[in-house]
C-alpha positions as CSV (number, residue, x, y, z in Angstrom):
1,M,-0.1,0.2,0.0
2,G,2.7,2.4,1.0
3,F,2.3,4.0,4.4
4,Y,6.2,2.5,5.4
5,Q,7.7,6.3,5.1
6,T,4.1,7.6,7.1
7,H,4.6,5.7,10.1
8,K,8.7,6.1,10.2
9,G,7.6,9.5,10.7
10,Y,6.5,8.4,13.9
11,V,10.1,6.9,14.9
12,S,12.3,9.0,16.8
13,D,14.7,6.4,18.2
14,K,15.4,2.7,17.9
15,T,17.9,-0.3,18.8
16,T,18.5,-3.6,18.5
17,V,17.1,-6.3,20.6
18,N,16.5,-9.8,20.9
19,S,14.2,-11.1,18.0
20,Q,12.6,-14.2,20.4
21,T,11.9,-11.3,23.1
22,A,8.9,-9.6,20.8
23,Q,6.0,-9.1,22.5
24,R,2.5,-7.5,22.1
25,G,2.2,-3.6,21.4
26,R,5.4,-2.6,20.5
27,I,6.7,-1.1,17.5
28,Y,9.9,-2.9,15.8
29,E,11.9,-2.6,12.5
30,L,12.6,-5.7,10.9
31,R,14.8,-6.7,7.7
32,Y,13.4,-9.8,6.6
33,K,15.6,-12.6,3.8
34,S,12.6,-14.9,1.7
35,E,12.7,-15.9,-1.2
36,T,8.9,-15.2,-1.3
37,S,8.9,-12.1,0.2
38,S,7.9,-9.3,-2.0
39,K,10.2,-6.3,0.2
40,T,13.2,-6.6,3.1
41,K,12.0,-3.9,5.5
42,Y,9.3,-3.6,7.2
43,L,7.8,-1.7,10.5
44,V,5.5,-4.1,12.5
45,M,3.2,-3.9,15.5
46,G,4.5,-7.0,17.5
47,L,1.4,-9.1,19.2
48,N,3.0,-12.5,19.7
49,V,6.0,-14.7,19.5
50,Y,4.4,-18.4,18.8
51,P,5.7,-20.9,20.0
52,K,7.4,-19.5,23.3
53,S,9.7,-21.8,23.4
54,G,12.3,-23.9,21.3
55,G,14.5,-22.5,19.0
56,K,14.4,-19.6,16.2
57,S,13.8,-22.0,13.6
58,K,10.2,-23.0,15.1
59,Q,8.9,-19.8,16.4
60,L,7.1,-17.3,14.4
61,L,6.3,-14.0,15.3
62,H,2.8,-12.7,14.5
63,C,2.5,-9.0,14.3
64,L,0.7,-6.3,11.9
65,D,2.0,-4.6,9.2
66,L,2.5,-1.0,9.4
67,D,3.2,-0.7,5.7
68,E,-0.7,-1.8,4.9
69,I,-2.3,0.3,7.6
70,P,-3.1,3.8,7.3
71,V,-2.9,6.3,10.7
72,A,-6.9,6.5,11.0
73,E,-6.9,2.8,11.5
74,V,-3.8,3.1,13.9
75,R,-5.9,5.5,16.1
76,K,-8.6,2.9,16.3
77,L,-6.4,0.5,16.9
78,I,-4.8,2.5,19.6
79,K,-8.4,3.2,20.8
80,T,-9.3,-0.8,21.3
81,G,-6.0,-0.5,23.5
82,T,-5.7,-0.3,27.3
83,T,-3.4,2.5,27.7
84,I,-0.1,4.1,26.5
85,K,2.9,3.9,28.7
86,T,6.2,4.6,28.1
87,R,9.4,2.0,29.0
88,V,12.9,1.4,29.3
89,E,14.2,-1.6,27.3
90,E,17.4,-2.3,26.0
91,G,18.6,1.6,27.1
92,L,15.5,3.0,25.1
93,S,12.7,5.0,26.2
94,H,9.7,3.7,24.0
95,Q,6.2,4.0,24.1
96,R,3.8,0.6,23.9
97,L,0.0,0.0,23.1
98,E,-0.7,-1.8,26.1
99,I,-3.3,-4.9,25.4
100,D,-4.9,-6.4,28.2
101,G,-6.8,-9.9,27.9
102,R,-5.7,-13.2,26.4
103,N,-4.2,-12.9,22.7
104,T,-7.2,-15.2,21.6
105,A,-9.8,-13.1,22.6
106,Y,-8.0,-9.6,20.8
107,Y,-7.3,-12.2,18.4
108,D,-11.0,-12.8,17.6
109,R,-12.1,-9.6,18.7
110,E,-10.4,-6.9,17.1
111,L,-7.8,-8.2,14.7
112,K,-10.4,-10.4,12.8
113,K,-12.2,-7.3,12.0
114,L,-9.2,-5.4,10.8
115,Q,-8.3,-8.2,8.1
116,N,-11.5,-7.8,7.0
117,R,-11.1,-4.2,6.4
118,I,-7.5,-4.9,5.4
119,P,-6.6,-7.9,3.8
120,G,-2.8,-8.8,3.9
121,V,-2.3,-6.7,7.2
122,Y,-1.8,-9.6,9.4
123,K,2.0,-10.9,8.9
124,T,4.0,-13.7,10.7
125,F,7.8,-14.1,10.0
126,K,10.0,-16.8,10.9
127,L,12.4,-15.7,13.4
128,S,15.5,-17.3,11.3
129,K,15.0,-15.5,8.7
130,I,14.8,-12.2,10.6
131,T,18.2,-10.5,9.4
132,R,17.7,-7.3,12.0
133,F,14.9,-6.6,14.7
134,E,14.9,-3.4,16.4
135,L,12.9,-2.1,18.9
136,T,11.3,1.4,17.8
137,D,10.5,5.2,20.5
138,Y,6.5,5.1,17.8
139,D,4.8,8.0,18.8
140,F,1.4,6.7,19.5
141,L,0.4,9.3,21.4
142,S,0.5,12.1,18.6
143,I,-1.9,10.1,16.6
144,A,-4.2,9.2,19.4
145,D,-7.0,11.6,20.1
146,T,-8.5,13.7,23.1
147,A,-11.0,11.3,24.0
148,T,-8.9,8.5,23.8
149,K,-6.1,10.0,25.9
150,K,-9.0,10.7,28.4
151,K,-10.1,7.4,28.9
152,F,-6.3,6.5,29.0
153,G,-5.9,9.0,31.7
154,I,-3.4,11.0,29.9
155,V,-3.0,14.2,30.6
156,D,-2.3,16.8,27.5
157,E,0.1,19.3,28.6
158,N,-0.5,21.9,25.9
């Protein structure tokens, strides 16, 4: 679709992390080596790594490809979350979208709706084929609308 550059504008910093530590609600930039993939660089919202145990050759990263998602849809995704929190991991202070509840409940309720609206948004990557994996500081707060910020209890200083 072509929303990669738009979303890249919301990334202020990034740091390399282990792909096996990917978690739901964080934005990652990755490079992927595959014969069937049409591109090598992705900006994704992590959903989970499954199965949790085992080697990289058996594990898959489940995520949403931000290149397929317009900013208006990200705003809707933020509304389905619990809150936006700032956290420090690997020396990088970053925002993350917190989504409470079990993975399957969220998949059934929200992600299936999104997949119906935007086919091809849901991606799985083999961890063994990811050549670079970086956690980013994605600015969720600048995308969220005022009503959502109030719902989350985030006070705007403006």
